N, C-alpha and C positions, 0 to 999 in steps of 0.2 A: 504493500500500500504506500501511497504517497507520503504519509506521515512518517514512515520509517526511512525514507530516502534522505540522502544528504542534500540540504538546500542548494538550489541552483546557484545562488549568490556565493556560496562557499566553494562550489565547483569552479566558478569562473576565475576567481582570484583570491588573494589574501585580504588583509584588513588595511585600512588607511592608517598610516602612522599618525600619532597625535598632532604632530607639527603640520601634516598635510590637512588633517581635519580642521585644525584651527585656521589655516590659511584659506580654506574654502568656506569655512563657517558652517560646517555640518551640524545638524541637530542631534537628537537622541538616537537616531538610526546609525550613527557613525560607528557603533560597535559591531555592526554586521558586515559581512563580506561585500566587497565591491570590486569592479573591474579596475585593471591598471592602465586601460586605454587613456590617452590624454584627455583630461576633463574639458568639456565644453557644454554649451547650453542645449544641444540636440541629442536625443536618445535614439538608439537603434533597437527595435524590438523584433524578436523572433521566437519560434517555438509554439506558434498558434496554428490551428488547422486552416487550410485554404478557404474553407467555407465560412470562416468568421468574418462578418462585415466590419467595416471600419468604425461604424457607430458602436458596435459592441466593444471593440478595443478602446474606444474613447471613454467608455464608462469607467475604465480602470484608472485613467489619469485626470479626468475632468475636474475632480475636486482637489487635486494637488495644488498647493500654492505656487503661483508663477506660471501656471499652465497657459500656453498660447493656442496651440492647436495640434492636430494630428494629420498626417498626410501619408499617402501611399505612392511610391515611385517604383514602377516595374516590379510589383509584388512585394517590395520591401516596405516596412512601416517605420516612420520617423515621427518623433514627438518633440515639439519645440517648447522651450521654456524661456522665461525672461532672463534668467541668470544661470551661471554654473552652479551656484548654491542650490537653487530650487530644482534644477535638473538632477543633481546628485542625490538630493533628499528623496525625490520621487523614484529614482532608480533603485535606491536601497530599500525604500519602503515597499515598493511594488514588485521587487524581484521575486519570482516564483509564483506570482498571482495566477489564479485560474479564472477563466471566463465562464460564468454561469450558463448552463444549458449546452455546453460543448465538452466532448470527451478529449482530454489532453493527457498524454503520458507523463509529462512534466509541466511545471508552470512556465510562465513567460520568462524568457531569457533577455534581460535588458542590459544594454551596453551603451557607452558613448558612441556617437557616430564617428567612425574612424576617418571618414573622408570629409569631415566638416571643414578642414583647412582648405581643401581644394574648392569646396562649395563657397566658402567665404571669399576666396581669391576670385572665383568666377563672378560672384555677386558684385564685388568691388569693380571688376572689369566692366560688367554690364552697367553698373551705376555711372562709371566714368564715361562710357560710350553714350549713355542717355544724356548726361550732363553736357557732353561735347556737342551732341546733336541739338539739344535744346539751345545751347549758346549760339551755335551756328545759325539756327532758325531765327534767333532773335537779332542777329546781325543783318544789316541790309545795305544795299547800294542805293544812293540817292543821285538823281541826275538833274542837270540844269533844265528848267522848263522852257528856256528860250531856244537852246540848240540841241539838247539831248546828250551833252557831254557828261561823263561821270564826274561828280563833284566831291562826294563824301561817302565813305563806308563806315558805318557805326560798328561798335564792338559789343555784341551781346545785348543790345537794346535798340528799340525803335524810337524815332523822334517823337511819335505821339505819346510815348510813355514818360517823357521827360518834362520837367517844369518849364514854364514860360515866364518871361519878364512882364511885369504889369505895365511898363512904359510903352513898349512897342510890340509885345506878343512874340518876341523872338524866343526860340527854344534854347535852353541853357544846357551846354554840354561841358563836362570836365574832360579836357582833351586827352590826358594820359589814361583815363578810364574808359571813356565812351567813343573815342575816335581811333580807328585803325588805319584809315587812309584819308588824307586831306589833299585834294587835287585842285587847289585854288591859287590864284595869284594875290599876294598880299601887298597892299599899298605901303609906301614908305612914309607918307605924310598923313597925319590924322585929320579927320573931319570933325568939326565942332557942331554939336547938337544941343540946342537949348531945351532944358527940361524945367519942371516946376521948381526943383531944388538947386538949380544951377546949370552949368554947362558941362556936357559930357563929351569926351573926345574918343572917337572910334578909329581904329585902324581897319579899314574895310578890305574885304577879300572878294574877288570877282572870279567869274568863270574864265578858264584859260582860253576858251574858244571864242565866246561872244561878248565877254567882259561884262556880263550882267552881274549886278551886286547880289551876292548870295549870303554872306556872313560877315561878321566883324569880331575883333578882339578889343578889349579896353586898351586905351593908349597909355594908361598909367604904367610907370615902371614897376615891374614885379607883379603885374596883374594879367599875365598870359596863361594862367591855369585854365581859364574858361573861354569857351568859344560860343558865340551867339549866332544862331542860324535862322535865316528867314525862311521858314518851312513852306510858306506860300509859293515860293519860286523854285521849289524842289519837288521832284516826283520820284516814286519808287520804280518807275519804268520809263525808258526814253520815249519822248513823244513821237508820234507817227507824222511823217512829213509828206506833203503832196508833191506833185511834179514840179512846182515852182519853188520848192524849198520852204514854203510856209507851213506852219503847223496846221494839221487838219485832222478831223476825226477819221479813224480807220473804219473801213466798211468790210463786212465779212463776205467772203466769196461764195 
């Protein structure tokens, strides 16, 4: 009978040393046998009949502190917990458990997931790819509305997402953060603009091809960190031109 068998947890490995138990923060179950596989927050479960549904397995772990969820990958069962501590306590507590209503020669054999390092690495790689794709999708090329020449490429942000000045509605960009390409011609002499609070001096920047005014920087010394863009004269796609060279609406064929 099962009651006379040596517990599965004792078959799998020895005991945690007290120093190991203290480091992980195990509770009163720390005096029982546990695997020596490298500790992590995901458990690998085996020893159950193929007919056992995932919902039945979940009843074993669902009330354990820190339980996140259970999943089945190509016939293997994995249980995720919030921390190494909660996963370890659940593993030791539920080691050798039986599922009610199913015949089992031995109880559940629970171990840490041996491949969790690979899984974590793959997850980090996927997250990095997603972040890179998201960043790329948020970057955009802006073109001069007058001639269609490329003027600015933003870095991880769209102009419509940035703040604007209350004085003239220009979009405010922090050049080192928000701009990856700036294809404009900068003036050497400032232009003075009278505002309510005094005179503002701007170093204007124009399109390289048609010389339309597209952006400006403050003319004050040490104030080149910000670029102000006239978004009304920029577009996300080059304008279509008619046979005479003037901008015209494109017609579908």
